C-alpha positions as CSV (number, residue, x, y, z in Angstrom):
1,M,-0.1,0.0,0.0
2,S,3.0,2.3,0.3
3,D,2.9,2.7,-3.5
4,L,-0.6,4.2,-3.5
5,K,-0.9,7.8,-4.5
6,G,-3.5,10.4,-5.3
7,K,-7.2,9.3,-5.6
8,K,-6.5,5.7,-4.9
9,L,-4.8,6.6,-1.6
10,Y,-7.8,8.8,-0.7
11,Y,-10.3,5.9,-1.4
12,V,-8.2,3.5,0.8
13,I,-8.0,6.1,3.6
14,N,-11.8,6.7,3.5
15,A,-12.3,2.9,3.5
16,V,-10.0,2.4,6.5
17,A,-11.6,5.4,8.5
18,G,-15.0,3.9,7.4
19,L,-14.2,0.8,9.5
20,A,-14.0,3.0,12.6
21,I,-17.2,4.8,11.6
22,F,-18.9,1.5,11.1
23,F,-17.8,0.4,14.6
24,F,-19.2,3.7,16.1
25,G,-22.6,2.9,14.6
26,Y,-22.5,-0.8,15.5
27,D,-21.7,0.0,19.1
28,Q,-24.6,2.6,19.2
29,G,-27.2,0.0,18.1
30,M,-25.7,-3.1,19.9
31,M,-27.2,-2.6,23.3
32,G,-30.8,-2.2,22.0
33,G,-30.8,-6.0,21.3
34,V,-28.7,-7.0,24.3
35,N,-31.2,-5.5,26.7
36,T,-33.9,-7.8,25.4
37,S,-31.9,-11.0,25.9
38,P,-33.3,-13.0,28.7
39,D,-30.0,-14.5,29.8
40,Y,-28.4,-11.0,29.9
41,V,-31.3,-9.5,32.0
42,E,-31.1,-12.3,34.4
43,T,-27.2,-12.4,34.6
44,M,-27.1,-8.7,35.3
45,G,-30.0,-8.8,37.8
46,L,-32.2,-6.4,35.8
47,G,-35.4,-8.5,35.9
48,Y,-36.8,-11.8,34.7
49,S,-38.2,-13.5,31.6
50,K,-41.4,-15.4,31.0
51,Y,-42.6,-17.6,28.2
52,E,-45.4,-15.9,26.3
53,G,-46.2,-18.6,23.8
54,E,-44.7,-19.8,20.4
55,S,-45.2,-16.5,18.7
56,E,-43.6,-14.3,21.4
57,G,-41.1,-16.7,22.9
58,Y,-39.5,-15.5,26.1
59,V,-40.2,-11.9,26.9
60,V,-38.2,-9.9,29.5
61,T,-39.7,-7.7,32.2
62,I,-37.3,-5.1,33.6
63,T,-37.6,-4.5,37.3
64,Q,-34.4,-2.6,37.8
65,S,-34.6,0.2,35.2
66,A,-32.0,2.3,36.9
67,R,-29.4,-0.5,36.6
68,Q,-30.3,-1.1,32.9
69,G,-30.0,2.7,32.2
70,G,-26.7,2.9,34.1
71,I,-25.2,0.1,32.1
72,V,-26.0,1.9,28.9
73,S,-25.2,5.4,29.9
74,I,-21.9,4.7,31.7
75,Y,-20.4,3.9,28.3
76,Y,-20.8,7.5,27.3
77,L,-19.0,8.6,30.4
78,G,-16.0,6.6,29.3
79,T,-16.4,8.1,25.8
80,L,-16.2,11.6,27.2
81,I,-13.1,10.6,29.1
82,G,-11.5,9.1,26.1
83,C,-12.2,12.2,23.9
84,I,-10.5,14.5,26.4
85,I,-7.4,12.2,26.8
86,A,-7.2,11.6,23.0
87,G,-7.0,15.2,22.1
88,V,-3.7,15.6,24.2
89,T,-2.4,12.3,23.2
90,G,-3.0,13.0,19.5
91,D,-1.0,16.1,19.6
92,R,1.9,14.5,21.5
93,L,2.2,11.0,19.8
94,G,0.5,11.6,16.5
95,R,-2.8,10.5,14.9
96,L,-1.8,6.9,14.1
97,K,-0.4,5.9,17.4
98,T,-3.3,7.6,19.2
99,M,-5.8,5.6,17.1
100,M,-3.9,2.4,17.9
101,I,-4.0,3.1,21.6
102,G,-7.8,3.6,21.2
103,C,-8.1,0.3,19.5
104,F,-6.4,-1.5,22.3
105,W,-8.9,0.1,24.7
106,V,-11.8,-1.0,22.7
107,L,-10.4,-4.6,22.4
108,L,-10.0,-4.8,26.1
109,G,-13.4,-3.4,26.9
110,A,-15.1,-5.7,24.3
111,A,-13.4,-8.7,25.7
112,L,-14.4,-7.9,29.2
113,Q,-18.0,-7.0,28.2
114,C,-18.7,-10.3,26.3
115,S,-17.3,-12.3,29.3
116,S,-19.2,-10.4,31.9
117,Q,-20.6,-12.4,34.8
118,N,-22.2,-9.6,36.9
119,L,-23.2,-6.0,37.1
120,A,-20.0,-4.6,38.4
121,W,-18.0,-6.5,35.7
122,M,-20.2,-5.1,33.0
123,L,-20.0,-1.5,34.3
124,C,-16.2,-1.6,34.4
125,A,-16.1,-3.1,30.9
126,R,-18.4,-0.5,29.5
127,V,-16.3,2.4,30.8
128,I,-13.1,0.9,29.3
129,N,-14.8,0.3,26.0
130,G,-16.1,3.8,26.1
131,I,-12.7,5.3,26.6
132,G,-11.5,3.5,23.5
133,T,-14.5,4.7,21.5
134,G,-13.7,8.3,22.7
135,Y,-10.2,7.9,21.4
136,L,-11.4,6.9,17.9
137,N,-14.3,9.4,17.9
138,A,-11.9,12.3,18.6
139,I,-9.0,11.3,16.3
140,V,-10.4,9.4,13.3
141,P,-12.4,12.3,11.8
142,V,-9.4,14.7,12.5
143,W,-7.0,12.4,10.8
144,S,-9.1,11.7,7.8
145,A,-9.8,15.5,7.4
146,E,-6.0,16.3,7.7
147,V,-5.0,13.9,4.9
148,A,-7.9,14.8,2.6
149,T,-8.2,17.6,0.0
150,H,-11.0,20.2,0.2
151,T,-12.7,18.2,-2.7
152,S,-12.8,14.9,-0.8
153,R,-13.9,16.0,2.6
154,G,-17.5,16.1,1.6
155,A,-17.4,12.6,0.3
156,F,-16.0,11.4,3.6
157,I,-18.7,13.1,5.5
158,A,-21.4,11.5,3.4
159,L,-19.6,8.1,3.8
160,E,-19.4,8.7,7.5
161,F,-23.1,9.1,8.0
162,T,-23.9,6.2,5.7
163,L,-21.5,3.8,7.5
164,N,-22.6,4.9,10.9
165,I,-26.3,4.1,10.2
166,F,-25.2,0.9,8.4
167,G,-23.4,-0.2,11.7
168,V,-26.7,0.3,13.6
169,V,-28.5,-1.8,11.0
170,V,-26.0,-4.6,11.1
171,A,-26.3,-4.7,15.0
172,Y,-30.1,-4.9,14.8
173,W,-30.1,-7.7,12.3
174,I,-27.5,-9.8,14.0
175,E,-29.4,-9.6,17.3
176,F,-32.7,-10.3,15.5
177,G,-31.2,-13.4,14.0
178,L,-29.6,-14.6,17.2
179,G,-33.1,-14.4,18.8
180,F,-33.9,-17.6,16.9
181,V,-30.9,-19.5,18.3
182,G,-32.3,-22.3,20.5
183,D,-35.2,-21.1,22.5
184,G,-34.0,-17.5,22.7
185,R,-32.4,-17.8,26.1
186,S,-28.9,-18.7,25.0
187,Q,-26.0,-16.6,26.1
188,V,-24.9,-16.4,22.5
189,R,-27.8,-14.1,22.0
190,W,-26.0,-11.2,23.8
191,R,-22.3,-12.3,24.2
192,F,-21.8,-12.6,20.4
193,P,-23.1,-9.2,19.4
194,I,-20.8,-7.6,22.0
195,A,-17.8,-9.7,20.8
196,F,-18.5,-8.9,17.1
197,Q,-17.4,-5.3,17.5
198,I,-13.8,-6.6,17.7
199,V,-13.9,-7.6,14.0
200,P,-14.0,-4.1,12.4
201,V,-11.6,-2.8,15.1
202,L,-9.1,-5.6,14.2
203,G,-9.4,-4.7,10.6
204,F,-8.9,-1.0,11.3
205,M,-5.8,-1.7,13.4
206,L,-4.2,-3.9,10.7
207,A,-4.8,-1.3,8.0
208,L,-3.4,1.5,10.1
209,R,0.1,0.0,9.5
210,W,0.1,1.2,6.0
211,M,-1.7,4.5,6.4
212,P,0.2,7.9,6.2
213,E,0.6,10.1,9.3
214,S,-1.2,13.5,9.3
215,P,1.1,16.0,7.5
216,R,-0.3,18.7,9.7
217,W,0.9,16.8,12.8
218,L,4.3,16.2,11.1
219,V,4.7,19.9,10.5
220,K,3.8,20.7,14.0
221,E,6.6,18.4,15.2
222,G,9.1,20.0,12.7
223,R,9.3,16.9,10.5
224,L,8.9,19.0,7.3
225,E,10.5,16.4,4.9
226,E,8.2,13.7,6.0
227,A,5.2,16.0,5.7
228,Q,6.2,17.0,2.3
229,S,6.6,13.4,1.3
230,V,3.1,12.6,2.5
231,L,1.7,15.6,0.7
232,R,3.3,14.5,-2.5
233,R,1.6,11.1,-2.3
234,L,-1.8,12.7,-1.3
235,R,-1.5,15.4,-4.1
236,W,-0.4,13.0,-6.9
237,V,-2.3,13.5,-10.2
238,E,-2.6,11.3,-13.3
239,R,0.2,11.0,-15.9
240,N,2.8,10.8,-13.0
241,E,2.8,14.7,-12.5
242,L,3.4,16.1,-9.2
243,T,1.6,19.3,-8.3
244,E,4.7,20.6,-6.5
245,K,3.3,24.2,-6.4
246,N,0.2,22.9,-4.6
247,V,2.3,20.8,-2.1
248,L,4.5,23.8,-1.2
249,Q,1.4,26.0,-0.8
250,V,-0.3,23.5,1.6
251,L,2.9,23.1,3.5
252,R,3.4,26.8,3.8
253,V,-0.1,27.2,5.3
254,M,0.5,24.4,7.8
255,I,3.8,26.0,8.9
256,F,1.9,29.3,9.4
257,Q,-0.8,27.6,11.4
258,R,1.8,25.8,13.5
259,D,3.6,29.1,14.4
260,C,0.4,30.8,15.4
261,W,-1.4,27.9,17.2
262,W,-1.9,30.1,20.3
263,R,-4.3,32.3,18.1
264,S,-6.4,29.4,16.9
265,W,-9.4,30.1,19.0
266,S,-9.5,33.8,18.2
267,M,-9.0,33.0,14.5
268,M,-12.2,31.1,14.5
269,Y,-14.0,34.4,14.9
270,F,-11.4,36.9,13.6
271,A,-9.9,35.3,10.5
272,S,-6.7,37.2,10.5
273,T,-4.2,36.4,7.7
274,R,-1.3,38.5,8.8
275,G,2.0,36.7,8.3
276,M,0.8,34.8,5.2
277,S,2.3,37.1,2.7
């Protein structure tokens, strides 16, 4: 993949980032079906299940709604923590390393979730998983935007929304199908959907090995030659022509933004361009 340039590289980057976006959507929809699993409800002490006939099967009744809501919502506390940490980590270690760290958090959290035996276990696992999701939520869109051109960012945004919803749909259909396993009270009905989130994350981690680092971060770290090399690959056009002028222009803007980072908040409202000429 190191030979990819131009549009082909953009397509691959969007596909790789899309795996993380798909994971976001899947994780959002996953708990909807898990909460209706009789074995899950009984294992976590949320209520009980009762057989309602052949057409309905086992139907759960929740008696501890606060517990159920706490399990779902504590995940977003972890996500908030992960987002805050990832912002600092992404600037210090780079986008790629930060995304890898986030993936390890997700893998640990998912493994703990799908093997949970009680409420406390599940709560801790949800927080850990949420931290990893926060890492990816904070860094993946930033990285994809920093390696994209202004003409391809819109396509990624459209892809982001599509894959996010597709992840939710996949979660719903998997859990619907697992409802027909056995009599519907199997542990597989809720443990497998939780474990399945590991699949796109592993694919994302594997693909990151061949992805380019953000040229903006490289400039910030003073690694201008590496940034220029990445920009050449990203700005490559057909017929083997390099738009060197465009590369230098983008590099110049990045250096300017690096040198005036302390004014970034004010520049959102007062778009000063002093020092650009």
